[in-house]
Structures are given as structure tokens and as C-alpha cells.
C-alpha positions as CSV (number, residue, x, y, z in Angstrom):
1,M,143.1,102.5,85.7
2,P,140.3,104.8,87.0
3,P,139.8,105.1,90.8
4,G,137.5,102.4,92.1
5,D,138.2,100.2,89.1
6,P,136.3,97.0,89.9
7,I,138.2,95.0,87.4
8,G,141.6,96.0,88.7
9,A,140.8,93.9,91.8
10,Y,139.7,90.9,89.9
11,R,140.6,90.0,86.4
12,F,140.4,86.7,84.6
13,H,143.7,85.4,83.0
14,A,143.4,85.4,79.2
15,D,144.6,81.8,78.9
16,L,141.7,80.6,81.0
17,I,139.0,82.1,78.9
18,A,137.6,80.7,75.7
19,H,134.7,82.2,73.7
20,E,132.3,81.2,76.4
21,P,132.0,83.7,79.2
22,L,133.2,83.3,82.8
23,V,131.5,85.1,85.6
24,K,132.7,86.1,89.1
25,I,130.2,87.4,91.6
26,S,131.1,89.9,94.4
27,Q,129.1,89.5,97.6
28,G,128.4,91.8,100.5
29,A,128.6,90.9,104.2
30,D,125.1,89.5,104.0
31,G,126.1,87.1,101.3
32,K,123.9,88.8,98.6
33,P,125.5,89.7,95.3
34,T,126.7,93.3,95.1
35,G,128.2,93.1,91.6
36,A,129.6,90.7,89.0
37,T,132.4,90.6,86.5
38,A,132.0,88.6,83.2
39,A,134.7,88.0,80.6
40,C,135.1,86.3,77.3
41,R,137.2,86.3,74.1
42,I,135.7,88.0,71.2
43,P,137.0,87.1,67.7
44,A,137.2,90.7,66.7
45,G,140.0,93.3,66.9
46,R,140.3,95.6,69.9
47,A,139.5,98.7,67.8
48,R,136.2,97.1,66.6
49,V,135.2,96.1,70.1
50,W,136.1,99.6,71.4
51,E,134.0,101.2,68.6
52,V,130.9,99.3,69.9
53,I,131.6,100.0,73.6
54,Q,132.1,103.7,73.2
55,D,128.9,104.1,71.1
56,V,126.7,104.3,74.2
57,E,123.8,105.9,72.4
58,R,123.2,102.7,70.5
59,Y,123.0,100.6,73.7
60,A,119.2,101.1,73.5
61,G,119.1,98.8,70.5
62,R,121.6,96.4,71.9
63,V,121.4,95.9,75.6
64,P,118.3,94.4,77.3
65,M,116.3,96.8,79.5
66,I,117.9,99.9,78.1
67,H,115.2,102.0,76.6
68,R,117.1,105.1,75.6
69,V,120.5,106.8,76.1
70,R,121.2,110.5,75.7
71,R,124.8,111.6,75.6
72,T,126.1,115.1,76.2
73,D,129.9,115.2,76.0
74,D,131.0,112.7,78.7
75,R,127.7,112.6,80.6
76,V,124.9,110.2,79.8
77,R,121.2,109.9,80.8
78,V,120.1,106.3,80.6
79,D,116.4,105.3,80.6
80,L,115.6,101.7,81.6
81,K,112.4,99.7,81.3
82,F,111.7,96.7,83.5
83,K,108.8,94.6,82.3
84,V,106.9,91.9,84.3
85,A,103.8,90.5,82.7
86,L,101.4,93.4,82.2
87,F,103.5,95.9,84.2
88,S,106.3,98.1,83.0
89,V,108.4,100.2,85.3
90,G,110.8,102.8,84.2
91,F,114.0,104.0,85.8
92,S,116.6,106.7,84.8
93,F,120.0,107.5,86.0
94,T,122.8,109.9,85.0
95,A,126.4,108.8,84.8
96,D,129.7,110.1,83.7
97,L,131.9,108.4,81.1
98,V,135.5,108.1,82.1
99,Y,137.8,106.2,79.7
100,A,141.2,105.5,78.1
101,T,140.5,105.0,74.4
102,N,140.8,101.3,73.3
103,E,141.6,100.2,76.9
104,W,138.8,100.8,79.3
105,L,135.5,102.7,79.8
106,H,133.9,103.3,83.2
107,V,130.2,104.4,83.4
108,R,130.3,106.2,86.8
109,Y,127.0,106.8,88.7
110,V,126.0,110.4,89.3
111,D,122.3,110.4,90.2
112,G,119.0,108.5,89.7
113,E,117.9,104.9,89.9
114,P,119.2,102.3,90.2
115,R,121.4,103.9,92.9
116,G,125.1,103.4,92.7
117,F,125.0,102.0,89.1
118,E,128.6,101.3,87.9
119,L,129.6,99.6,84.6
120,H,133.2,99.1,83.7
121,Y,134.8,97.6,80.6
122,R,138.4,96.5,80.1
123,L,139.8,95.4,76.7
124,E,142.9,93.3,76.3
125,E,144.4,92.2,73.0
126,V,145.0,88.4,73.1
127,G,146.5,87.8,69.7
128,D,145.1,86.4,66.4
129,G,142.8,89.4,66.1
130,E,140.9,88.5,69.3
131,T,140.0,90.7,72.2
132,L,139.5,89.7,75.8
133,L,136.6,91.8,77.2
134,H,135.8,92.2,80.9
135,T,132.6,93.8,82.0
136,S,131.9,94.6,85.6
137,T,128.6,95.9,87.0
138,S,127.2,96.8,90.4
139,F,124.2,98.8,91.7
140,D,121.7,98.9,94.6
141,V,119.0,96.4,93.7
142,S,116.8,97.6,96.6
143,S,116.6,101.1,94.9
144,L,114.5,99.7,92.0
145,G,111.1,100.4,93.6
146,W,108.1,98.6,94.8
147,L,107.6,96.2,91.9
148,V,111.1,94.8,92.1
149,K,111.0,94.6,95.9
150,Y,107.7,92.8,95.7
151,F,109.0,90.4,93.1
152,L,112.2,89.7,95.1
153,K,110.3,89.2,98.3
154,H,108.3,86.4,96.8
155,H,111.2,85.0,94.7
156,P,114.4,85.7,96.7
157,E,116.3,83.1,94.6
158,I,116.2,85.7,91.7
159,Q,118.5,88.0,93.8
160,L,121.4,85.6,93.0
161,G,120.9,86.0,89.2
162,I,120.5,89.8,88.9
163,M,124.2,90.9,89.0
164,P,125.6,88.0,86.8
165,G,122.6,88.5,84.5
166,V,123.4,92.1,83.9
167,A,127.1,91.5,83.5
168,L,126.5,88.7,81.0
169,G,123.7,90.7,79.2
170,V,126.0,93.6,78.6
171,L,128.9,91.3,77.6
172,D,126.8,89.4,75.1
173,A,125.3,92.6,73.6
174,I,128.8,94.0,73.0
175,R,130.1,90.7,71.6
176,T,127.1,90.4,69.3
177,A,127.5,93.9,68.0
178,A,131.2,93.6,67.5
179,L,130.8,90.4,65.5
180,E,128.0,91.8,63.3
181,V,130.3,94.2,61.4
182,S,133.5,92.2,61.6
183,R,132.1,89.3,59.5
């Protein structure tokens, strides 16, 4: 497990998870979400799920809001686009990829926005050609600029859905891609 593994502190037991995802939200002292972990069973082998996860350059066509990913060795530059009605705001961050093949991948923040972005995957074989996938995400929502701050000021209820939405969005994108080829 890598240092700071967010999933190591909280993992869902494989017997509790069906093919529908479960989500756990991490909260700060102020009660606001600081991260989320989502997990579900995927009816595809571990090697196939890993193939999709490690292909980070294709996230741009799979994961919502990811506009482009450029990889150089184990470092990535990720460009995001946040659209609200007629406005579109872009963000970019640099991260390192730390991994154990077919077990886990950690996208570790280096620089940029959103500040502190972390994404962690953990794969477990659960039998019958299925894989239990955990995704865990966290970042500083307040680092996303004036448009996001304005939106959250007028709709604070949205704050509760950002972290679980990101964790579920990534989980669903990986699940969908893994199932496309395994059919």
C-alpha cells in the first residue's frame, strides 16, 4: 500500500457489495466532505479492469470533465473542463502515478488546480471472474476558482455531492470501459 493510501483506512467488505456501487464520504472538522470512496463489483477479470485503469491517457474519452491527459513516464498532466450553462472554465494539474500492477494505482498531486487532487484505485479479485474496484478521491474544492465558489455560495447543498459524484463518476467510467471489451 502506498503512503497515505485513503482506501487502506476504509475498505468495503467484498460480500457486502453487489454490482451497484456503495459510497462512503469523508468529512472534515467543519462537516463538509473532503473525499469519498466508492466501490462495486465489476463482472470482468482483474487484468481487464487494470488495463482500463492504467490507460490514463484515455480518461479524456471516458471520465466526465476530463478534457485531456498527457503522460510522460509516471507523470501526468490532466486538463479539466467545468461547464455551467454558457460558461466553461478550465483547470490543469500535474500528478505522479504510483502503482502496483493489477493491485492499486495512486494518482498523487504535484501541482495545479484543483489543489491536493488525489485519486486511488484498489482492485480485488472476488471470484467467478469478477473484480471488486474501490475508487477514492479527494481535493480542495475551494481551489476551483471564482465560478465554482460563486455557484457553491448560492447552492451550498451541491457541496455535499461533489466528492461522491467524482468517486462515482470515475468508478462508472472504469466499469463501463472494462465491460465494453469483455462482452
